[in-house]
N, C-alpha and C positions, 0 to 999 in steps of 0.2 A: 749224252747229245750226238747229234748226227756229226758224219765227219766233215771237218772243215767248216762244221758252225762257227760263228762268230761268238767266241768267249769272252769277249770285251764288253757285249750287249746281250745281258741274260735277264730277261723280266721272271721277276718271282712270281709266280702263277697263285703258288699256295705253300704253306708251311705250317709244319705243327709243333708246338712246345706240350712238354708235362705238365699236368696241372700243377696251378700256382707258379708256374714261370712266367718271365716276362722278358721282353729285349726291344730296344730301341735303334739295333744296329742296322736291322733290316726291316723294311714292310712289302706288304703284299702290294702287287702292282707295278712296285719300283722296279728299275732298271739299274743292274751294276757290272762291275767287269770283275767278273769270275775266272780271268785267266791263269792269276798268280795266287787268287784267295784272297777273300775278304773275312778281317776277326768279325765275328758275331759273340756278343757279350751276353749272357744269358744267365738272368738273377732270379734266387729263389730265396723270398727273406730277406737277409743281410748277408747271402752268401752269392757268388759268382764265379762262373766259370768260361773261359773265353776258347771258342772254336772257331775254326778255319773253314769256311766255305769256299769249296772251289769246283770248278766245272772241266771237264774234260771229255774226251772221246776215244774211241780204238781207231786201230787201222783196218779197214775192210777186210774179209776175207782171213782173219788172222786165227782163226780157229782152225785153217787147213782143212776144213770139210769138203771146200767147194773145188773143184779138179776140173780143167779143160784139155783134152789130151795128154792128160798123163804130166803136164808141164807145169803147173800152177802158174800160167802168164794169163789170168782172166781178165777179161775187157768189161769194165766195170761200164754201164752205159752212159754214166755221167764222168768219172773220172779218168777210165783210160785203163791202164793195166797198170798196176800197183804193186803186185810182186812180181819177181822173175827170176830166172836161172841162165845156166849155161846149156841146157840142154839141146839147143840146135847145135850144138858142137861135140858133147861130151855124152849125154844120155844117162846121168849117173845121179838124177834127182828124181825119185818115185814115189807115186802114193802107197802108204801102207794101211793097214786097219790097226788102229788104235782102241780098244774097246770097242763100243760101240759106233764110235766116228772114224776118221780119218786124220793121218799124221803125214808128216814129209819126211822121207828117206833120204839121205845124203851118202853116198859110199865114193870115196877114193878109187879113181881108176887111172888105166894111163891111155894116153891117146898117143900115137904117134912117139911112143917112147917115153912121153912127157907124163910127169904126174899132173892130173888133173882132179882137183876137190869137188866133191858134192858140195850144191851150194842153193841157198834161196835169200833173195834179199828185195829190199825196197828200190829196188833198181831197175835200168834197161842193160839188156846184154848186148854188146856189139851193135849200137846205135848206127856207127859210121859205116857198118857193111864191111870191115874187113875178112880176106878169105881164110878158110880153115888152113890151107896150107902156112899161111904167114904167121895166124895165129901161133902154132904149133912150135913156132922158133924163137926160143930163148934168148937166143942174141937181140932178134927185132924187138919182143916185147920181155924187157929183163921182168917185168911188173906187170902181169895179166889182168891187175885191177885198173890198168889203162885203156882195157878193152871195155869197160864197163861206166855207165851213168849213172851213180848213186845217187840216192836220195829223193823222194817224194814229198809234196805240200803236206804240211803239218804246222800245229799253232798251238796245241797243248805244252802243258808244262807239268808232266808226270813226275812222281816221286820216286817211284819203284816201276821193275817190270817182273813179271812173271812168265814163266816158262816150263812146260814140260819135256823133258829128255831123256834120252839114254846114248850111251856111246859105247862102242864095242869093236872087236877084231881089230884094233888099233895098233898095236906092237909098237909100244913107245910114241905113235903120233898124237898130236894136241888138236884139240876143235876150238872153233871159235864161235861165239855168241856174242854180239855187242850190239849198242845203240850210241847213235851219235845225231843230237839235236845240234841245228846249224840256224844261223841267220845269215841269208845269202843276199847279195845286192844283184844276183841275177837269179834266173830261173832254172834250165839243164843245163849242167856241167856240159853237155857235148855243146851248147851254144856260149859257151864261157869265154869272157874276152880277156884282155890282160887286165882291166881296170875292176874285174869283179871279184870280190871277195867274199869268202864261204868263213865264218865265224864259227867256232867251235863255242857253242853255249853250254851243253852239257853230255855227259857220256857215262857209258856203263858197259865194263868189256870181264867176260869171263873167256878163259883160255886154261884147258887143262888137260892132261892127258889120262883121263878116267872120270867116269861118271860120279864116283863117289868119293875121291880125293882131290881136294882143290888145293891141298898145301903144299903139293909137286911144285906149283908155277903160284907167285905173288899173286892174288886175284882181291885187292883188297874192296873193290865194288861190290861184291857176294856178301849177301844179307843171310843165306841160308841156303841148305841144299837138303831136301827131304830125304827118307828113306824109300825104297821103290814102292810102287802101289803096286795093284793087281796086274797091271799090265808090264810091270818093268819100268815104269818111267817116273823118273823123279821129279820133284818141282825145284826148281831153280829161281831165287828171287835176289835180283840186281838193286842196287839203291843207285840211281843219276847223280852224278856229282855236277853240280854247276859251277862253272868257271874253271880253274884249270885243275886237270886231273890229279888224282891222287896219287902219289910217289908210288912208283911200281905197279900201278896200272899198266896191263898189257898195252894199254894204246900207245904208251910210249917205244914199245917193238914193234910197230906198224908203221907203215908209210903215209898215216894220216897227215903229218905234219912236214912232208916232202917239199921243199921248195921248188921243185921244176919237176918235170915229166921226165922219166929213165928212157923211154923210146923216142928214137929219130923220126918215127913215123910221124907225119903231119895229121893221123887220124888219132894219136893218142889223146886220151881225155884227161883231165885235169882236176882231180876229186880233191886236192890239198885243202886243208883249213888251218886258221891261225888261231892262237888262242884269244877266249872272250872274256869276261868278266863273269858270266852267266847271269846278267841282269839284262841281256840283250832278247829283243822279239824273236821266237822262235818262227821260222818260215819252211823248214823242212827237217825229214827225218831218214836217217838212214839206219835200218834194223837188218843186222846179217848174222845168217847160220852156215858152217863152214865145216865139212869133215875132218878139213887138214888148214891149221891157222895158217901154214906157211905155203898153203896149195896157190896163190898166186904167185910164188916165186919156182913152183913147180917144185916142190919138196913135200914128200907125205909117204903115206903107206897104204899100197893098197889095200884094199877093202875095207880101211877104217869106214865106220857107220856112225854116223850121226841121224837120229831121231827126233823130230819136234813135234809138239802138239799144243793147241791153247795158248798161243802167245797173247799177253796183254798188259796195260799200263795201268797203275794205282795210281790215283790222283790224291 
């Protein structure tokens, strides 16, 4: 369905059943809440099977084929910029050719003597206009993520996420690929007040030192990683965990659950979440790709390179 469509009010315009099958669970022309899924019992003779009918949508531009000035900060005519990166400071996320289309290449580099991870995310980098010299100070900004306003509007409840990726030249560094679904009482974190709460509804997190071996770090959210295709890209499948993240998920070694910002600068952005039950309505999504998992703490290996393409949710 269209991005941000109302998944709770979906009118069934048509459906088909195999010969001899019938159902009373749904009817043509009726409206259903398909956000979490509706059980549909289909019967043939004395046998029946229960299916779940669910609606969802993708994040616009998640195939990484559309670029604007090589930054992938695209202004959608309706929704504004959905994806962003730190190219205004580091210039280390670029467009690359993947097969017949394009992908996003992130390469860890050094700026003012500090490690800067390449990245792309559903977020806005530096909305408070922090100066470049201030950004480069790890004492002023112990966690570079506090320069970023993470999350864009989203209401779907996907079960899985797929992305094609490769990771190389990392010399022991680790990439990060993760999804966080939230329920927020506010909108943008840059406007967040002390009363606003970001509740974690679901998450899936991949952190690994190589593209092929994800056993070097615990990755319980990983369902599978394919062999390389003709373009050298593997397909990673992650399962969204609703409610408390799985034990050993890399989210526990992130700053997602920080109780306060680490910077004393009044322009620091609080992106923290609190644990939820997994049953809350979803209002926002964070999707993050980074060539150095600890790049926000100025740690990583120069030239570590992550390439991603064709990100999609599976409902």
